N, C-alpha and C positions, 0 to 999 in steps of 0.2 A: 378492754372490756367488750364482750360480745353480747348484743341484745337483739334477739330475733323475735319478731312479732308473729302473730298467728298467720296461718297460711291463707293465701288468696287464690281462688280458682280463676283461671283466665277465662274471660268471656269477651270475645271480640264482637261488638255490635257495630256493623258498618252502616254509617249514616250516609246515604247515597243521593247524589244529584247528578244530572246529566246522563251519562251512559251506563251507570252501574245499577245492578239489581241487588236487593237485600241478601246478605249472607246468612246462612244457617248458623245459629248459635250452637256452640259445642256444649256449654255447661253454664249453669248460673254462676254469677260472680260480679265483680264490680270494676274490672279493667275494661274500659271502653275505648276502642280505636276508631277514628273517623276516616273514611275514604271519601274524597270529593273531587270535583273539577274546580281548580282554582280560577278558571276563566268564566265559570257559570255566573249568570246574572241573578241577583236576588229575586226570589219568587218564581223563577222559571222552572217548569217541570219537564223532564225528559224521559222518554221511554228507554228503559234499561235494555241493553243488549249484551251485557256480560253478567257472569255469575261470580260471586265472591264467596270463598269458603276458607275456613281455618283448617289446616292440614292436621294439626294435633293441638290439644289443649292441656298443657302442663300445669301443675300447681306451682304458683309463684309466691315466694316469700319476700319480705322487705330486705333490701340490701343492694349491693353492686352486682353488675354482670348477671342480671336475671334473664333467663332465656324464655321467650314467649313463642307461641306457635306461628308458623309461617302463614301469612295471609295470601291466598292465591286468587288471582283474577283470571278467569277463563271465559271464552266466548260461548254464547248460547248456541245450541244446535240450529242448523239451517241458516245461519247468518255467516256469509262468506268472509266479509271483512268488517268485524265489529269495531276494530280500531283503525285509525288512519294516522300517517305521519303528521305531527303537530299536536295531536291530542295529548293532554296533560293529566297527570294523576297526582293527587296530594294525599299523603297519609299523616295524620296528626294524633299524637299521644295525649292522653288526658292530663290534667293538672295532677302533680304528684309523681309523674314519671318524666324521664328524659333519657335520651340516648347517652351512652357512655362517652361518645364523642359526637360533635356536631357533624352531620353529613356535609361534605364539600366535594368539589369536582374530582379531587385526587383520590378520594376514598369511597365514593358513592356505591361502587359495586359490592361493598360489604353490607349494603342495605337493600338492594334490589337485584333480582336475578331474572333472566329469561332463558330457560333451558332450550337447547336446540330441538329436542324431541320430547313428547309426552306420550307414553305408552306406544311408542313406535311411530307416532304421527309427528310430522314436522311442524315446528312452531312458525307462525307467520312473522313473529318478531325475530329478526336475524341481524347479526353483524354482517356488514358488507365491507370487505377490505379493512381499512383503518377506522371505518365509521361504525360506532356501536349501535345496536338495535334500539337502545334506550339511552338518552343523554340526560345529564344532570341539569336542573334548572336552578334550584336554590334549596337551602336547608337551614333549620334552626335547631336548637337543642332538643326540641320535641316534634319536629316535622321534617318532611322531605317532599319536594316536588320534582317529578321527572317528566320527560316528554318522549313520546314515541317517535323514533327517528327513522327507522327503516322497516318496511313491511314487504315480505316476500309472499306474493299472492299464490304461489304454488304450495304454500303450507296449508295443512288441513285444520290446525287448531291455533288458538291464541292463548299464550300462557305468560303471565307476569306475576312474579312472586316478590312480596315484601318480606324480608327475613329479619329476625330478631335474635340471631344466634352467633354472631361474630364477636368474640370476646374483645372488650374494650372499644368496640365500634357500635354495632347495631344491637348488642345486648343492652338492657335498660337498667337504669337506676330506679328502683321502685321504693317509694316512701309512704309513710302513713298520711302524708298530705292528701293522698288519694281519698281517704276517708274523711279528713277534715274538710275538703272541698265540698263533699256531699252534705256535711253538717252545716257549713256556713252559707251555702247557696241561697237558703231561704231568708237569711238575715244579713245581706251584704254590707249594710251600713251600721251593723251592731258593733259594740265595743268588746274588748277581750281583756281579761285580767292578766296581771303580770305572771301569776302562776300558770295559767293556761298557756300563755306564750312560751314560758320556759319549758313546760312539758312537751309541747309540740317541737320546740327546737331540739330537745334531747332526743326525740324520735327521729329527727332529721340529721343527726350528727353521729351519735354513738354507734349505730349499726353499720356505718359506712367507712371502709378503709380509705376511700378517696377523700374523705373530709379532712381538712387541715387540722381539726381539733385532735389533740393527742391526750386523752384522759390520763390523769395521774391515778394509777391503780393502788389499791391497798392503803389508802389514806385513812388513818384511824380517827382523824378529827371529824366530829359530828357537825351537822348543820346547826345544832343548838349552840355550838361553840362559835360558829360564824355569825349567827343572827339571833336576836332576842325575841322575835315575834312569830315564830313558826310553830307554836304549840298547837295550832289548829290544823296543821298540815298532817295528813295521814302518812304512815310509814312508806306506803308504795310511792307516794308523790315525792317524798324525801329521797328515796333511793333513785328515782328516775332523774332528778335534776342534780344530784350530788356530783356527777362527773363534770358538769358545767361549772359548778362552784369550785371544785378542787382545781380545775384548770384555769381559774381566774376569769372565765367568760362572764360569770355572774358575780358581782361584788356587793350588790345592795347599796344602801345609803345610810351612813351613820349607824352601822351595826344592825340595820333592819332590812328585811327582804320585801316587806309590804306586799305580800302575795295576793291580797284581795283587791288592791287598787287597780284601776284600769291603767294600761300601759300607753305611753305617749309615742308619737312618731320618733322622737329623738331617742328615747330609751330603747325602742325596738331596733332601730337602725344601728345604734351603738353596740348593742349586744351581738347582733349578727356580724358586724364588722370586726368584733374582737376575735372571731374565728380565724381571721386572715392576718397576714403580716401588716403591720402599720405602714401607712403612707404619710410622708411629711407634708405633701401638698394639701392644703386645706381647700375644700370646695367653697365657692363664693355664692352665698345666698343673700338676698336682700335683707332678710330678717335675722341673719346670723345664726349661730349654733351655740349651745351651752359649752362652756370651757371644758367640762368633764367628758363631753361626748366625742372623744377622740376616735372611737371606733367608726364613726360615720365617715371619716376620711377614707378608710379602707373599703367600706361598703360602696361609696361613690366611685372610687377608683376601679372597683371590680364590676361596676355597672349594675349593682344590685339595687341601689336606690337612686332616685332622681328627685328633683324638686318639682314644684308646680309650674305650669306654663308662664305664670307671672314672675318667675324667678325666686319665689319664696320656698321655704321648706316647712314652715309652720311646726316647729319642733315640739311645742307644748300641746298641740292638738292630739286628741286621742286617736290612735290608729284604728281604722275600721277593719272588719273581717275581710272585705275584699282586698284591702291593701296588704293585710297579713298574708293572704294567699299568694299575691304577686311577689311579695318580699321573700317568702320561703321558696317559691318556685325558682326565682332568680338565684337563691342561695344554693340549692342543690345542683342547679345548672352550672354553678361556678366551681364546683369541685373538679379537680384535675385527675386524670388517670396517671397512676404511678408508673 
């Protein structure tokens, strides 16, 4: 089942500290990429001596392997050496997005590039022998940190490109969580209903071929045959969550979906864990887990959920919107490239 959401116009807003100057925005939209110095101290302001620009602004839809515009960092005019060996650059994707694969030392050149020449002028960032002009520092599913390694002072320009176009590497997984994060940010401690949770989960699973969920298509059984309490759910909501019900991810309780009840931490983690293969090893929490919440085993094993610092899980506590965002972000980051 293919579910494509509305189009998203790419808009890279570069939030800059240390040596970077604001990038010109290409078009209005809501994908925001942050460029920063990971070594900068909080509250310090630095005069920017580079310029950041987006080389092109494609229209991006929800799904896997979405191509976004190259983010180029170039030196300002009349500054001979705007970058120095040891300078670091960090690029961070917003909530709702992640790289198709996490950047690591072996594959980082799929995420960053430093061309030898720009418009006939030599780039100051150059490979020297076996030493790369830029070296990898660290990466997460939605960020990368690199370090300037070699500067050739005979070069006339500085060019550093962060690319988002290498299939199954720097291309991105774009989800509706992008919009949900904007909706939830003003009420991080708020609660969420079971139906709201299921609808968001449907948006984060069905459109993605990399998701382990395999919807059962053309199932003629209606949700009214599954549950006795969904007469207040509108047809669009029924259609959205039906693949999760048909696949056994959502089973309800004693023939009821309870769509308007707030969802607990145990219920939320269990449903997410049901997307993945079951793991026999049970996580150890001081307060234990409900016997029916077997999906939590998989969610913990995948690193999607963890307990509180005191060793408890608090399964009956209502999950907050900020916890939902983290849970779903970890979920889409756990999908594997086929």
